N, C-alpha and C positions, 0 to 999 in steps of 0.2 A: 476605473482605470487601472488600479493595482492588479486586479484579476487578469486583465489583458497582458500587462507587463509580466506577471508571474507565468502566465501560460506561454508566452513567447520565449521567455528564458528557459522554461522546462522543455519546450519543444525543441529548441535549438540544441540544448545540452543532451537531449535524448536521441538525437539523430543517429549517432553510432549506438546501436541498441545495447551495447555492453554498459553504457553509462546511464541507462534508465534508472537504476537503483540510486546512484549518487544524485541524479537530478530530482528524483522523487523525495529523497531525504531533505535536500535543499529546499524543494518546493514546500514541503510540510513545515519545516522550521521557519522559513520566511513568512508563510501564511500565518502561522501561529503568532509570530512576533508582530505582524501587521494588524491582525484582528484583535488579539488580546492585549497587547502592550502598546498599540498605536505607534509602532516603530516604522519609520519611513525610509530606512536605509536598505531598500530592497536589493539593489544590485550588489552592494558590498556584502550583505548578509548571505545572499544566495550563493555567491561564488566562494565565500569563506567556508560555508557548510559543505558545498560541493567538493572543495579541495580536501577538507579535513575528514570527510566521511567517505571519500571515493572508494578506497580499497574494500572496506567492510561492506558498504552498500552494494558495490558491484558483485561481490561474492554472494550476498544474500539474494540479489536479483537473479543471478545465474542459477542459484539453487532452486528457487521457486519457479523460474521460467522453465527449467529442465523438468521439474515435476509436472507442471501443467502441460508441457509439450508431450511428455510420455503418456499422460492420461488423455490427451487429444487423440493420439494414435490408438489408444485402447478404445475410445469412444467410436472411432471409425470401424474397428474390429467388431465391436458390439453390434453396431447397426448392420454389419454384413451377416451376422448370425440369424437375423430375422426374429421371429417371435417364439424363441425356445426358452426353456427354464434356465439354461445356462446363460442366455443373453440377459434375462431378468436379474439373475444373481450378480452377474458382472456389472450390470447397469447400476444396481444399488450400491455396490462397493465403489465403483468409479465415481458415482455422484458424491458419496461421502468423502472420498479423498479429494475430489475437485473442490468441494465446499471448504474443506480444511485449507487447501492450498490458496484459493482465492481469498478466504478469510484471513489467512496469515499474511498475505500480501497487503491487505488493508491495514494491518497493525505493525508490520515489521519496520517500515521506514519512519513512522511517527515514533516508535520506540527508540530507534537509532537517533533520531533528531533530538529527542528530549532526555535521554538517559545515557550514562556512560556504562555500557555493558559490553561483554565480549560477543563475538560472533555467535557462539553457542547459546549464550543467555538471550541474546536478541531474538534468535529464531525460535528457541524454546518458549520464550515469553509471548511471542506472536501467536504461536499455536495455543498456548495457555489462554490467551485472551479470547480466542475463537470460542472456547468452551466456557470460560468464566463470564463472558459478556455476549451471549448469543444474540440478544436483541440488538445491541449496538453493532455487532458484526454484520448482521443481516442488513441493517440500515446502511452501513458503510459499503457493503457489497452492492446494494441497489444503487447507491450514488455512483460508485465506480463503474458498474456495468451499464447503467443508463448513459453516463457520460461517454464511456467508450463506444457504445452503440451509436450515439449521436455523432461522435467524431468520425467513426468509420462510415456512416451513412452520408453525411455531408461534411465537407472539409472545413467550412468556416467556423464551426464550434471549437476547433482546435485553438482558436485565438482567444477563447474565453473559458471554456469548460475545465481545463486542468486547474487553473488558478481558482475558479469558483468552487470546484469540487473540493480542493484542499481547504479553502476558507470555511466552507460549510462543514467539512469533516472535523475541523478543530473543535467544534462545540461538543459533540458526543465523545470524541476521543479524550479531550481534556477533562471532561466530567469523570470518565472512567479512570484516568490517570490520577486525578485529585482524590478519588475514593481510595485508590491503591496507596497513594502517598500517605494519606491520613491513617491507614492501617500499618504504615511503615513496613510493607512487605519487601523483602529482599528479592531480587536485586534492583527493584524499582526505587529504592530509597535514595539513590545517588543521582539526582537530576543534573542536567547541564545548565 
């Protein structure tokens, strides 16, 4: 039931697309506290994080959404080139950047929800995690992309999958974060 509640909160708060970042940071933070700490103050925690992280999360979301949107246009251009050498070179570079952008989106809001870092550190560390934890990043990307595909194909998963995906993501993300905290790597050492 908590996953449905979280999903509905995330969906309602994400309707103005500019707020997807703040809603995602609040979703992860609330899912983490529900799963790991058995905290049951979902509504209060969600809106508290949503308000406190709104500005930075919105800017991060707009940054990565702009990167993905520009590379979506590049993908359309690549497909219009046909089967040329230039198309293959552009495809490889577009895939690499798209992988980094989607991977960074998987890390950026959990980092914001769990650590007190600046906008620059948050986004740099999200990119850093893509390369430092490639297996975890691929797992998170699969969870995100499968969830998004199901929600775009059928509407009813929107009532469950965002919350369920956030709860399932907590396990590999927190494992990676605890390994980083144990090494006391800056700027991850100052958790919320």
